[in-house]
C-alpha positions as CSV (number, residue, x, y, z in Angstrom):
1,M,0.0,0.0,0.0
2,K,1.3,3.4,-1.0
3,V,0.3,6.2,1.3
4,T,0.7,9.9,0.5
5,Y,0.2,12.4,3.4
6,Y,-1.4,15.8,2.7
7,G,-1.5,17.2,6.2
8,H,-3.9,17.1,9.2
9,S,-6.0,14.0,8.7
10,C,-5.8,13.9,5.0
11,F,-3.9,11.1,3.2
12,S,-4.4,8.9,0.2
13,V,-3.9,5.2,-0.1
14,Q,-3.2,3.4,-3.4
15,T,-4.4,-0.2,-3.3
16,G,-5.9,-2.6,-5.8
17,G,-5.2,-0.2,-8.7
18,K,-7.4,2.5,-7.0
19,T,-6.7,5.7,-5.1
20,L,-8.6,6.4,-1.9
21,L,-8.4,9.9,-0.5
22,I,-9.3,10.4,3.1
23,D,-10.8,13.6,4.7
24,P,-9.6,16.2,2.2
25,F,-8.5,19.4,4.1
26,I,-5.7,20.9,2.1
27,T,-6.2,24.4,0.7
28,P,-7.1,26.0,4.0
29,N,-4.2,24.3,5.8
30,P,-1.1,26.6,5.8
31,L,1.1,23.5,6.3
32,A,-0.1,22.1,2.9
33,S,-0.1,25.4,0.9
34,F,2.2,23.9,-1.7
35,I,0.0,21.0,-2.6
36,E,-1.8,21.5,-5.9
37,I,-5.2,19.9,-5.4
38,A,-5.8,20.1,-9.2
39,S,-3.3,17.3,-9.5
40,L,-5.3,14.9,-7.2
41,N,-7.3,12.3,-9.0
42,P,-8.8,9.9,-6.5
43,D,-11.3,7.1,-7.4
44,H,-13.0,7.4,-4.0
45,I,-13.1,10.0,-1.2
46,L,-13.8,8.6,2.3
47,L,-15.3,11.1,4.8
48,S,-15.2,10.3,8.5
49,H,-17.5,13.2,9.5
50,G,-18.7,16.7,8.5
51,H,-16.3,19.1,10.3
52,F,-14.7,21.7,8.0
53,D,-11.2,20.4,8.7
54,H,-12.2,17.1,7.1
55,V,-14.3,18.1,4.1
56,A,-13.0,21.5,3.0
57,D,-11.8,20.4,-0.4
58,V,-14.4,17.7,-1.2
59,E,-16.4,19.6,-3.8
60,V,-13.5,20.7,-5.9
61,I,-11.7,17.4,-5.8
62,S,-14.8,15.4,-6.4
63,R,-15.9,17.5,-9.4
64,Q,-12.5,17.4,-11.1
65,S,-11.9,13.7,-10.5
66,G,-15.4,12.2,-10.6
67,A,-14.6,10.3,-7.4
68,T,-17.2,8.4,-5.5
69,L,-17.9,9.8,-2.0
70,I,-18.1,7.3,0.9
71,G,-19.4,8.5,4.3
72,N,-22.3,8.6,6.7
73,Y,-25.8,9.2,5.4
74,E,-26.1,12.8,6.5
75,V,-22.7,13.9,5.1
76,I,-23.5,12.2,1.8
77,Q,-26.9,13.9,1.6
78,W,-25.4,17.3,2.3
79,F,-23.1,16.9,-0.6
80,A,-25.8,15.5,-2.8
81,A,-27.8,18.7,-2.3
82,R,-24.8,20.4,-3.8
83,G,-24.9,18.3,-6.9
84,L,-22.4,15.6,-5.8
85,E,-24.6,12.5,-6.3
86,K,-21.9,10.0,-7.1
87,A,-21.7,8.6,-3.6
88,H,-22.3,5.7,-1.3
89,S,-23.8,6.3,2.1
90,M,-23.1,4.2,5.2
91,N,-23.6,4.2,8.9
92,S,-22.0,2.8,12.1
93,G,-21.1,-0.8,11.9
94,G,-22.1,-1.3,8.3
95,S,-19.9,-2.8,5.6
96,W,-19.9,-2.7,1.8
97,T,-17.7,-4.3,-0.8
98,F,-16.4,-1.9,-3.4
99,D,-14.1,-2.5,-6.5
100,F,-11.0,-2.1,-4.3
101,G,-12.1,-4.0,-1.2
102,R,-14.5,-4.1,1.8
103,V,-15.1,-1.0,3.9
104,T,-16.6,-0.9,7.4
105,F,-17.8,2.4,8.8
106,T,-16.5,2.1,12.4
107,S,-17.7,4.1,15.4
108,S,-15.9,7.0,17.0
109,V,-16.5,9.1,20.0
110,H,-16.7,12.7,18.7
111,S,-19.2,15.1,17.2
112,S,-20.2,16.0,13.6
113,S,-21.7,19.1,12.0
114,M,-21.4,20.4,8.4
115,P,-19.6,23.6,7.5
116,D,-22.9,25.5,7.5
117,G,-23.8,24.2,11.0
118,S,-26.3,21.6,9.9
119,Y,-26.4,18.1,11.5
120,G,-23.5,15.9,10.3
121,G,-24.7,12.5,11.5
122,Q,-22.7,10.0,13.5
123,P,-18.9,10.5,13.1
124,G,-16.8,7.4,12.4
125,G,-13.7,5.9,11.0
126,F,-12.9,3.3,8.4
127,L,-11.6,-0.3,8.3
128,V,-10.6,-1.0,4.8
129,E,-9.8,-4.6,3.8
130,T,-8.2,-5.3,0.4
131,P,-6.3,-8.2,-1.3
132,E,-3.1,-6.3,-0.3
133,G,-4.0,-6.2,3.4
134,A,-6.1,-3.9,5.6
135,F,-5.7,-0.5,7.2
136,Y,-7.8,1.3,9.8
137,Y,-8.4,5.0,10.1
138,S,-9.8,6.0,13.5
139,G,-11.3,9.4,12.4
140,D,-11.5,11.9,15.2
141,T,-12.2,10.0,18.4
142,A,-11.6,9.5,22.0
143,L,-10.1,6.2,23.1
144,S,-12.8,3.5,22.8
145,R,-12.9,-0.2,23.6
146,D,-14.6,-0.6,20.2
147,M,-11.1,-0.7,18.8
148,E,-10.5,-4.0,20.4
149,L,-13.5,-5.4,18.5
150,I,-11.9,-4.2,15.2
151,A,-8.8,-6.2,15.9
152,S,-10.8,-9.3,16.8
153,S,-12.5,-9.3,13.5
154,L,-9.3,-9.6,11.5
155,N,-6.7,-12.3,11.0
156,P,-3.5,-11.5,13.0
157,G,-1.1,-9.4,11.0
158,S,-3.5,-8.3,8.4
159,L,-3.4,-4.6,9.4
160,K,-0.6,-3.0,7.4
161,F,-1.0,0.3,9.3
162,V,-3.4,2.2,11.5
163,A,-4.0,6.0,11.2
164,L,-4.7,7.4,14.7
165,C,-5.4,10.9,15.8
166,I,-2.8,12.0,18.3
167,G,-3.2,15.8,18.8
168,D,-5.2,15.7,22.0
169,N,-7.6,18.5,23.0
170,F,-10.2,17.7,20.3
171,T,-9.4,13.9,20.1
172,M,-7.3,11.4,22.0
173,G,-3.7,12.3,22.5
174,V,-0.5,10.3,22.3
175,T,-0.9,8.3,25.5
176,D,-4.4,7.0,24.5
177,A,-3.2,6.4,21.0
178,V,-0.5,4.1,22.3
179,T,-3.1,2.2,24.1
180,A,-5.3,2.0,21.0
181,A,-2.4,0.7,18.9
182,G,-1.9,-2.0,21.5
183,W,-5.5,-3.0,21.3
184,L,-5.4,-3.0,17.5
185,G,-2.3,-5.2,17.5
186,C,-0.5,-3.1,14.9
187,N,3.1,-1.9,15.0
188,E,2.9,0.7,12.2
189,I,1.0,3.9,13.2
190,L,0.4,6.9,11.0
191,G,-0.1,9.9,13.2
192,V,-2.9,12.3,12.1
193,H,-4.8,15.3,13.4
194,Y,-1.8,17.1,15.0
195,D,0.2,20.4,14.6
196,T,-2.4,22.0,12.3
197,F,-3.6,24.4,15.1
198,P,-1.9,25.5,18.2
199,Q,-4.3,23.5,20.4
200,I,-3.1,20.2,18.8
201,A,0.6,20.9,18.5
202,I,2.7,17.9,19.8
203,D,6.3,17.2,20.8
204,H,7.4,14.9,17.9
205,A,10.3,13.3,19.7
206,A,8.3,12.6,22.9
207,A,5.5,11.1,20.8
208,K,7.8,8.8,18.9
209,K,9.5,7.7,22.1
210,A,6.1,6.9,23.7
211,F,5.3,4.5,20.8
212,S,8.8,3.1,20.7
213,K,8.6,2.1,24.3
214,S,5.6,-0.1,23.4
215,G,7.6,-1.6,20.4
216,R,5.7,0.3,17.8
217,N,6.7,2.8,15.1
218,L,5.0,6.2,14.9
219,H,5.2,7.7,11.4
220,L,4.9,11.5,11.5
221,M,5.0,12.1,7.8
222,T,5.8,15.4,6.2
223,V,3.2,16.9,3.9
224,G,3.7,15.5,0.5
225,E,5.7,12.5,1.7
226,V,5.0,9.1,0.2
227,K,5.5,5.8,2.2
228,E,4.9,2.1,1.5
229,F,3.3,0.0,4.1
């Protein structure tokens, strides 16, 4: 799996000949100002919830690429009202098999509203299972025992990586993310939702050390960096 990081909680995964883009928030993010979103051509855009810092670039990227949106019912309906009807709505605990693999919309402990303040439905994350292996994206969340259930549903070693929010304040921080990684049984962690705003700035060295103590690797990718998992 080839992962490209675009800052905050936005990253893409190339798997099964398809490109999945997660929670596009690029143009309003000063840390990603050099990324040309016109160059992005995903096949699918996965949306964990409706907050602006996860959906800001959905309309532009979706229209230029023809990507299929995947997210909860309320988020998908909000974008459908704006003419983006190529989409697949889901809800907590539901799974669907797409051309690249099976997606489960997992639960998260957070909130969700759309950029105009309207109701954004139940926030979540994604477990994506493909012939190349699986990955899990927590979305914005507090630590939750539901993560243990995710691990129990998979064959040992099938998770190539997990993307966990680590910025604290609005989501779980490093300490809880280390616990989550242990429950998930995955040694390769992609850190997301950190440094974008002053409230979620982290100490990189301390964060890496915390994961290292538990025998796990925390990847704090730079914007635009590409990594194979």
